[in-house]
C-alpha positions as CSV (number, residue, x, y, z in Angstrom):
1,M,1.0,-18.6,-5.3
2,A,4.4,-19.0,-6.7
3,F,7.9,-19.6,-5.3
4,Y,11.5,-20.0,-6.2
5,P,14.0,-22.1,-4.4
6,S,13.8,-20.0,-1.3
7,I,15.2,-16.9,0.3
8,P,18.6,-15.9,-1.1
9,F,21.6,-16.1,1.2
10,R,22.1,-12.4,0.9
11,Y,18.8,-11.8,2.7
12,R,19.9,-12.7,6.2
13,A,17.9,-12.6,9.4
14,G,17.9,-9.4,11.6
15,V,16.1,-7.2,9.1
16,S,13.3,-5.2,10.7
17,M,9.8,-6.1,9.6
18,A,8.0,-3.0,11.0
19,R,5.1,-5.0,12.4
20,S,4.7,-3.3,15.7
21,P,1.1,-2.8,16.9
22,S,-0.3,0.7,16.5
23,G,0.0,2.9,19.6
24,G,3.7,2.5,20.2
25,K,3.2,2.3,24.0
26,E,6.5,2.9,25.9
27,V,6.1,-0.2,28.0
28,L,5.9,-2.4,24.8
29,V,9.0,-0.7,23.4
30,L,10.9,-1.3,26.7
31,G,9.7,-5.0,26.6
32,V,11.0,-5.5,23.1
33,S,14.3,-3.9,23.9
34,L,14.8,-6.1,26.9
35,L,13.8,-9.3,25.0
36,V,16.2,-8.4,22.2
37,T,19.0,-7.8,24.7
38,V,18.4,-11.2,26.3
39,G,18.3,-12.8,22.9
40,L,21.6,-11.3,21.9
41,L,23.2,-12.5,25.2
42,A,21.7,-16.0,25.2
43,G,21.5,-16.7,21.5
44,G,24.9,-15.4,20.4
45,A,25.3,-16.2,16.8
46,Y,21.9,-18.0,16.5
47,W,20.5,-15.9,13.7
48,M,23.7,-16.3,11.7
49,R,23.6,-20.1,12.1
50,D,19.9,-20.6,11.5
51,S,19.0,-17.9,9.0
52,I,17.8,-19.0,5.6
53,R,20.2,-21.4,3.8
54,G,20.5,-20.4,0.2
55,Y,17.2,-19.4,-1.4
56,F,15.5,-22.7,-0.6
57,G,14.5,-21.9,3.0
58,G,15.2,-23.6,6.2
59,G,18.4,-24.5,7.9
60,T,20.2,-27.7,8.6
61,P,17.6,-30.4,9.2
62,T,17.7,-31.4,12.8
63,A,15.2,-33.0,15.2
64,G,12.6,-30.6,16.6
65,N,10.4,-31.2,19.6
66,G,8.7,-34.6,19.8
67,S,10.0,-37.9,18.7
68,N,7.3,-40.4,19.8
69,P,5.4,-41.7,16.8
70,A,2.3,-42.1,18.9
71,D,2.5,-38.6,20.4
72,G,0.4,-37.0,17.6
73,Q,-1.7,-34.9,20.0
74,G,1.3,-33.7,22.1
75,S,4.5,-32.1,21.2
76,R,4.0,-32.5,17.4
77,L,1.2,-30.0,17.3
78,S,1.3,-26.3,18.2
79,R,-0.8,-23.1,17.9
80,G,2.1,-21.2,19.5
81,E,2.8,-22.9,22.8
82,R,6.0,-24.7,21.6
83,S,8.5,-24.3,18.8
84,L,8.6,-27.2,16.4
85,V,11.4,-25.7,14.5
86,P,14.8,-26.3,16.2
87,N,17.0,-23.7,18.0
88,P,14.5,-21.0,18.7
89,S,15.9,-17.6,19.8
90,A,15.5,-16.3,23.4
91,A,12.9,-13.8,22.2
92,K,10.9,-16.6,20.5
93,V,11.1,-18.8,23.6
94,A,9.7,-15.9,25.6
95,G,6.9,-15.5,23.1
96,I,5.9,-19.2,23.1
97,T,6.1,-19.3,26.9
98,A,3.8,-16.3,27.2
99,Y,1.4,-17.9,24.6
100,G,1.3,-21.1,26.5
101,Q,0.3,-19.2,29.6
102,G,-2.4,-17.3,27.8
103,D,-0.6,-14.0,28.1
104,Y,-1.2,-13.0,24.5
105,A,-0.1,-9.4,24.8
106,S,3.3,-10.4,26.1
107,A,3.5,-13.1,23.4
108,V,2.8,-10.5,20.7
109,T,5.6,-8.3,22.0
110,A,8.1,-11.1,22.2
111,L,7.2,-12.7,18.9
112,E,7.6,-9.3,17.2
113,A,11.1,-9.1,18.6
114,A,11.8,-12.6,17.4
115,L,10.6,-11.7,13.9
116,G,12.8,-8.6,14.0
117,E,15.8,-10.9,14.6
118,N,14.8,-13.4,11.9
119,R,12.2,-12.2,9.4
120,N,12.4,-15.4,7.4
121,D,11.0,-17.6,10.2
122,P,7.4,-18.5,9.1
123,E,6.7,-20.4,12.4
124,T,7.2,-17.1,14.3
125,L,4.9,-15.2,11.9
126,I,2.2,-17.8,12.3
127,Y,2.5,-17.8,16.1
128,L,2.4,-14.0,16.1
129,N,-0.8,-13.9,14.1
130,N,-2.3,-16.5,16.4
131,A,-1.3,-14.5,19.5
132,R,-2.9,-11.4,18.0
133,I,-6.1,-13.4,17.8
134,G,-5.8,-14.6,21.4
135,N,-9.2,-15.9,22.6
136,Q,-11.2,-14.2,19.8
137,R,-13.4,-16.3,17.6
138,A,-11.4,-17.6,14.7
139,Y,-11.5,-20.2,11.9
140,T,-8.8,-22.8,12.4
141,L,-6.8,-24.7,9.8
142,A,-3.9,-27.0,10.4
143,V,-0.6,-27.3,8.3
144,A,1.3,-30.6,8.4
145,A,4.9,-30.5,7.3
146,P,8.0,-32.7,7.6
147,I,9.8,-30.4,10.1
148,S,12.0,-32.8,12.0
149,P,13.5,-34.8,9.1
150,A,13.3,-32.2,6.2
151,L,13.4,-28.7,7.5
152,D,14.1,-27.0,4.1
153,P,10.8,-28.1,2.4
154,A,8.9,-27.7,5.7
155,Q,10.0,-24.1,5.9
156,E,8.9,-23.6,2.3
157,I,5.5,-25.0,3.1
158,L,5.1,-22.9,6.2
159,R,6.0,-19.7,4.4
160,G,3.1,-20.2,2.0
161,A,0.7,-20.8,5.0
162,A,2.1,-17.9,7.0
163,Q,1.9,-15.4,4.0
164,A,-1.7,-16.4,3.3
165,Q,-2.7,-16.2,7.0
166,D,-1.0,-12.8,7.4
167,E,-2.6,-11.4,4.3
168,I,-6.2,-12.4,5.1
169,N,-5.9,-11.3,8.8
170,Q,-4.3,-7.9,7.8
171,A,-7.3,-7.5,5.5
172,G,-9.8,-7.9,8.3
173,G,-10.2,-11.7,8.3
174,I,-12.8,-13.8,6.6
175,Q,-16.0,-11.7,6.8
176,G,-14.5,-10.2,9.9
177,I,-13.3,-13.5,11.5
178,P,-9.5,-14.1,11.6
179,L,-7.7,-17.2,10.6
180,K,-5.7,-19.2,13.1
181,L,-3.3,-22.0,12.1
182,V,-2.1,-25.1,13.9
183,I,1.3,-26.4,12.9
184,A,2.0,-30.2,12.9
185,D,5.3,-32.0,12.4
186,D,4.4,-35.3,10.8
187,G,8.0,-36.4,10.6
188,D,7.4,-37.4,7.0
189,D,6.5,-40.8,8.5
190,P,3.3,-42.7,7.8
191,D,2.8,-43.8,11.4
192,I,3.4,-40.4,12.9
193,A,1.2,-38.9,10.2
194,Q,-1.6,-41.2,11.1
195,A,-1.3,-40.1,14.8
196,V,-1.3,-36.5,13.7
197,A,-4.3,-37.0,11.5
198,A,-6.2,-38.7,14.3
199,A,-5.4,-35.9,16.7
200,L,-6.5,-33.2,14.2
201,G,-9.7,-35.1,13.4
202,A,-10.6,-35.2,17.0
203,D,-10.0,-31.4,17.4
204,S,-13.4,-29.9,16.7
205,E,-11.9,-26.5,16.1
206,V,-9.9,-27.7,13.1
207,L,-12.0,-27.2,9.9
208,G,-9.4,-28.3,7.3
209,V,-5.8,-29.5,6.9
210,I,-3.0,-28.6,4.5
211,G,-0.7,-31.5,4.0
212,H,1.1,-33.8,3.8
213,F,4.5,-33.5,2.1
214,S,5.2,-36.8,0.5
215,S,2.6,-39.0,-1.3
216,G,3.1,-42.1,0.8
217,V,2.5,-40.1,4.0
218,T,-0.6,-38.5,2.6
219,L,-1.9,-41.9,1.5
220,A,-1.3,-43.2,5.0
221,A,-3.0,-40.3,6.7
222,E,-6.0,-39.9,4.4
223,P,-8.3,-42.6,5.9
224,S,-8.2,-40.7,9.3
225,Y,-9.3,-37.5,7.6
226,S,-12.0,-39.1,5.6
227,Q,-13.3,-40.9,8.8
228,A,-13.4,-37.5,10.6
229,Q,-14.9,-35.9,7.4
230,L,-12.1,-33.4,7.6
231,P,-11.1,-31.8,4.2
232,L,-7.4,-32.3,3.3
233,I,-5.6,-30.3,0.6
234,S,-2.0,-31.5,-0.2
235,P,0.2,-28.8,-1.8
236,T,3.1,-31.2,-2.6
237,S,1.9,-34.9,-3.0
238,T,1.7,-35.9,-6.7
239,S,1.2,-39.7,-6.8
240,L,-1.5,-40.9,-9.2
241,E,-2.8,-43.1,-6.3
242,L,-4.2,-40.0,-4.7
243,S,-6.5,-39.2,-7.7
244,G,-10.1,-39.8,-6.8
245,R,-9.2,-41.6,-3.6
246,S,-11.6,-39.7,-1.3
247,P,-14.1,-36.8,-1.6
248,Y,-12.2,-35.2,1.3
249,L,-8.8,-35.2,-0.5
250,L,-7.7,-32.6,-3.0
251,R,-4.4,-31.1,-4.0
252,T,-3.0,-27.8,-5.4
253,T,-0.1,-29.4,-7.2
254,P,-0.4,-31.2,-10.6
255,S,-0.2,-35.0,-10.5
256,D,2.7,-37.0,-11.7
257,R,0.8,-37.5,-15.0
258,F,1.3,-33.8,-15.8
259,T,4.9,-33.9,-14.7
260,A,5.7,-37.0,-16.8
261,A,3.9,-35.5,-19.8
262,A,6.0,-32.3,-19.6
263,L,9.3,-34.2,-19.4
264,T,8.4,-36.7,-22.1
265,R,7.3,-33.9,-24.5
266,Y,10.5,-32.0,-23.8
267,M,12.7,-35.1,-24.4
268,L,11.0,-36.1,-27.6
269,N,10.1,-32.8,-29.2
270,D,12.7,-30.3,-28.0
271,L,15.7,-32.6,-27.5
272,G,14.9,-34.9,-30.3
273,E,15.9,-37.9,-28.2
274,N,13.8,-41.1,-27.6
275,Q,16.0,-43.4,-25.5
276,A,15.9,-43.0,-21.7
277,A,17.1,-44.8,-18.6
278,V,15.0,-44.1,-15.4
279,F,16.3,-44.0,-11.8
280,Y,13.7,-44.3,-9.0
281,N,13.2,-45.3,-5.4
282,G,11.1,-48.5,-5.2
283,E,10.2,-47.7,-1.6
284,S,8.6,-44.3,-2.4
285,N,5.1,-44.1,-3.7
286,Y,5.8,-40.8,-5.4
287,S,9.0,-42.1,-7.1
288,V,7.3,-45.3,-8.4
289,S,4.3,-43.2,-9.6
290,L,6.5,-40.8,-11.5
291,K,8.6,-43.5,-13.0
292,N,5.5,-45.4,-14.2
293,E,3.9,-42.3,-15.7
294,F,7.1,-41.3,-17.5
295,T,7.6,-44.8,-18.9
296,T,4.0,-45.0,-20.1
297,A,4.1,-41.5,-21.7
298,T,7.5,-42.3,-23.4
299,F,6.3,-45.5,-25.0
300,S,3.0,-44.0,-26.0
301,D,4.7,-41.2,-27.8
302,G,7.2,-43.4,-29.7
303,G,10.2,-43.5,-27.3
304,A,11.7,-46.2,-25.2
305,V,12.9,-46.7,-21.7
306,V,16.0,-48.9,-22.1
307,S,16.8,-49.4,-18.4
308,E,15.3,-48.9,-14.9
309,F,17.5,-48.6,-11.8
310,D,16.1,-48.8,-8.2
311,V,18.4,-46.5,-6.2
312,A,17.1,-48.0,-3.0
313,N,18.6,-51.4,-3.8
314,S,21.5,-52.1,-1.5
315,S,23.7,-53.1,-4.5
316,F,23.0,-49.8,-6.4
317,N,26.2,-48.1,-7.7
318,A,25.8,-44.8,-9.5
319,T,28.9,-45.2,-11.7
320,E,28.0,-48.7,-12.8
321,A,24.4,-47.8,-13.5
322,V,25.3,-44.8,-15.7
323,T,27.8,-47.0,-17.6
324,Q,25.1,-49.6,-18.1
325,A,22.6,-46.9,-19.3
326,I,25.1,-45.7,-21.9
327,D,25.9,-49.2,-23.1
328,R,22.2,-49.8,-23.6
329,G,21.8,-46.8,-25.8
330,A,20.3,-44.3,-23.4
331,A,20.7,-40.6,-24.4
332,V,18.7,-39.3,-21.4
333,L,18.8,-40.1,-17.7
334,M,15.5,-39.5,-16.0
335,L,15.8,-39.0,-12.2
336,A,12.4,-39.9,-10.6
337,T,14.1,-40.1,-7.2
338,N,12.5,-38.5,-4.1
339,T,13.7,-36.2,-1.4
340,G,14.9,-39.2,0.7
341,T,17.3,-40.3,-2.0
342,L,18.9,-37.0,-2.9
343,D,22.3,-38.6,-2.1
344,Q,21.8,-41.1,-4.9
345,A,20.6,-38.4,-7.3
346,V,23.7,-36.3,-6.6
347,A,25.9,-39.4,-7.1
348,I,24.2,-40.1,-10.5
349,I,24.7,-36.5,-11.6
350,Q,28.4,-36.6,-10.7
351,A,28.9,-40.0,-12.3
352,N,27.3,-38.8,-15.5
353,Q,29.8,-35.9,-15.8
354,G,27.6,-34.2,-18.3
355,R,27.7,-37.0,-20.9
356,L,23.9,-37.7,-21.1
357,I,21.0,-35.3,-20.8
358,L,19.4,-35.1,-17.3
359,L,15.7,-34.9,-16.6
360,G,14.1,-34.8,-13.1
361,G,10.8,-34.6,-11.2
362,D,10.0,-31.9,-8.7
363,S,12.0,-33.4,-5.9
364,L,15.1,-32.6,-7.8
365,Y,14.2,-28.9,-7.4
366,N,16.4,-28.7,-4.3
367,P,19.4,-26.6,-3.2
368,R,21.6,-29.7,-2.8
369,I,21.4,-30.4,-6.5
370,L,22.9,-26.9,-7.2
371,E,25.4,-27.0,-4.3
372,Q,26.7,-30.5,-4.9
373,G,25.9,-31.1,-8.6
374,Q,27.7,-27.9,-9.6
375,A,28.8,-27.9,-13.3
376,N,27.7,-31.5,-13.8
377,A,24.1,-30.4,-13.1
378,V,24.1,-27.6,-15.7
379,G,21.5,-28.3,-18.4
380,M,19.4,-30.6,-16.2
381,V,15.7,-30.1,-16.9
382,V,13.2,-30.4,-14.0
383,A,9.4,-30.2,-14.1
384,I,7.8,-28.3,-11.2
385,P,4.3,-26.8,-10.6
386,W,5.5,-23.1,-10.6
387,H,8.5,-20.8,-10.9
388,I,8.7,-17.2,-9.7
389,L,10.7,-16.0,-12.7
390,A,7.7,-16.9,-14.9
391,H,5.5,-14.6,-12.7
392,S,8.1,-12.1,-11.4
393,Q,5.8,-9.1,-11.7
394,S,2.7,-10.7,-10.2
395,P,1.3,-9.2,-7.0
396,F,2.0,-12.5,-5.2
397,A,5.7,-12.5,-6.2
398,Q,6.1,-8.9,-5.1
399,A,4.3,-9.4,-1.8
400,S,6.4,-12.5,-1.0
401,R,9.6,-10.7,-1.7
402,S,8.5,-7.8,0.6
403,L,7.5,-10.2,3.3
404,W,10.4,-12.7,3.3
405,G,13.2,-10.5,1.8
406,G,13.7,-12.6,-1.3
407,D,12.3,-15.1,-3.8
408,V,10.2,-18.1,-2.8
409,N,9.6,-21.4,-4.6
410,W,6.8,-23.7,-5.8
411,R,6.1,-25.4,-2.5
412,T,5.4,-22.0,-0.9
413,A,3.1,-21.1,-3.8
414,T,1.1,-24.3,-3.8
415,T,0.7,-24.1,0.0
416,Y,-0.5,-20.5,-0.4
417,D,-3.0,-21.8,-3.0
418,A,-4.3,-24.4,-0.5
419,I,-4.9,-21.8,2.1
420,A,-6.5,-19.6,-0.5
421,A,-8.9,-22.4,-1.5
422,F,-9.9,-22.9,2.1
423,I,-10.5,-19.2,2.6
424,A,-12.7,-19.1,-0.5
425,A,-14.7,-22.1,0.8
426,L,-15.0,-20.5,4.3
427,Q,-16.6,-17.4,2.7
428,T,-19.5,-19.5,1.3
429,A,-21.4,-20.0,4.6
430,P,-21.9,-17.8,7.6
431,N,-21.2,-20.7,10.0
432,P,-18.9,-23.0,8.0
433,T,-18.4,-26.6,9.1
434,R,-16.2,-29.4,7.8
435,E,-19.1,-30.6,5.7
436,S,-19.8,-27.2,4.2
437,L,-16.2,-26.7,3.3
438,Q,-16.0,-30.1,1.6
439,Q,-19.1,-29.4,-0.4
440,A,-17.8,-25.9,-1.4
441,L,-14.4,-27.2,-2.4
442,T,-15.8,-30.1,-4.6
443,S,-18.5,-27.9,-6.2
444,A,-18.2,-27.9,-10.0
445,N,-18.2,-24.1,-10.0
446,F,-15.5,-23.7,-7.2
447,Q,-12.7,-21.3,-7.9
448,A,-10.2,-19.5,-5.7
449,E,-7.7,-16.7,-6.5
450,G,-4.3,-18.4,-6.1
451,A,-0.8,-17.0,-6.1
452,T,-0.8,-16.5,-9.8
453,D,-3.4,-18.8,-11.3
454,P,-7.0,-19.6,-10.3
455,V,-7.3,-22.7,-8.1
456,R,-9.8,-25.2,-9.6
457,F,-10.2,-28.9,-8.9
458,L,-11.0,-31.7,-11.2
459,P,-13.6,-34.3,-10.1
460,S,-10.7,-36.5,-9.1
461,G,-9.5,-33.8,-6.6
462,D,-6.5,-33.0,-8.8
463,R,-5.6,-29.5,-9.8
464,N,-6.1,-28.7,-13.4
465,Q,-2.8,-27.1,-14.2
466,A,0.2,-28.0,-16.4
467,A,3.8,-28.4,-15.1
468,Q,6.5,-25.7,-15.5
469,V,9.8,-26.8,-17.1
470,V,13.0,-25.3,-15.7
471,T,16.7,-25.9,-16.3
472,I,19.9,-25.4,-14.3
473,V,22.2,-22.6,-15.5
474,P,25.2,-20.8,-14.1
475,G,23.9,-17.9,-11.9
476,N,24.1,-16.1,-8.6
477,R,20.5,-16.1,-7.3
478,S,21.0,-19.2,-5.2
479,G,24.3,-18.4,-3.7
480,F,25.8,-21.7,-5.0
481,G,26.8,-20.4,-8.5
482,Y,24.0,-22.1,-10.3
483,D,20.2,-21.5,-10.6
484,Y,17.0,-22.9,-11.9
485,E,15.4,-20.8,-14.6
486,P,12.3,-21.4,-16.7
487,V,12.8,-23.0,-20.1
488,P,11.5,-20.5,-22.7
489,A,7.8,-21.1,-23.5
490,T,8.6,-21.8,-27.2
491,S,10.6,-24.8,-26.1
492,Q,7.8,-26.4,-24.0
């Protein structure tokens, strides 16, 4: 699967999705009308406030349900009985209330109304598909995302899961058996993720998990999954520490080694520069991993890293650091910062004022870089797993536009690929188990049809796929006046 920064601002909520069940019974129509009316009265400007922000997905990150790190099996998990995404509409509340009471017919009616109000809400689409399943036999997977602290990337992840579930269920399921999804909010926190992993491991219905978001959180949760022999596929964690860590851990995103290689090659071969300064977060496993891989690749290919700056250091000053980098002969600033240090990344971009060339890892593929970096970010080159403009005519790209009303980004695509891998594994046995899924996924001949490229895993559990290099240019797709676009293939 492939995705772009997320749903463009022009595609606002309230667009009809035409997903009503066949039959068109008058009582259902009446119910939908009543729910929509209640939603308009109670919710007011809800859909305007919480519709997709830019084309990166999600709204303003605010706390969802559940804040107790030990409450992994409670309010941080949901099949449809609670909203983990903040500020649900009245129609959505009615749907999850009915779902929690086991009234699946009413839940379907209400959730269809909620989806009509906001077509870009993947949580609602997942709950709708779960409600349509009701008490039927189903295969169950879980999706862990950083909903409460980082709603934008969480929504991007959930879109990939929702699209894959919707497509397989609309096609009749997996050999006739539908797919049900459990959503988990791991808080992007190692302790919470461990509690979530333990709860999912103890749930015998859950056959596999898609998650987690950051590498450090995935590393923290992995032992619980391995102990429960529960296969885990991460769509976004890239640290080298995850490679070969467990036979139950795989990922559908390339590792930091691929990202570093793409950036180093671009710096040395395309830009003709060989002196770089690296900025990283010493408290982030992902950031340290990417920094180390970039440094190793640069020195191996004849370049040099003249300075390293830890942005998590209390004394870090972006203006002073950029000045030092220039004084030491750097021609390139490599930002290996993570999502949690976007403020520092923006400060570096602004302090640089376009003087030195900017490179970045996949965490720099974020709407805030466009919105706050503005002209100072133009020309910045970022390595990511996938970009929709490189696959704009693919069936997946067209289906995602039809479903969500706009373009999607790489986190959606790699999550879609993770679900696709599980679906392919589920098709290998009439009564699949966690063990049979793990054996199928790690088979030397395993392959699944992904968003745009086949999903294959190396013996280390890593995906065998190169990174895509994109650059920031003036444009109107994002709504911020600047866009990410693929660097021409001849320059990679």
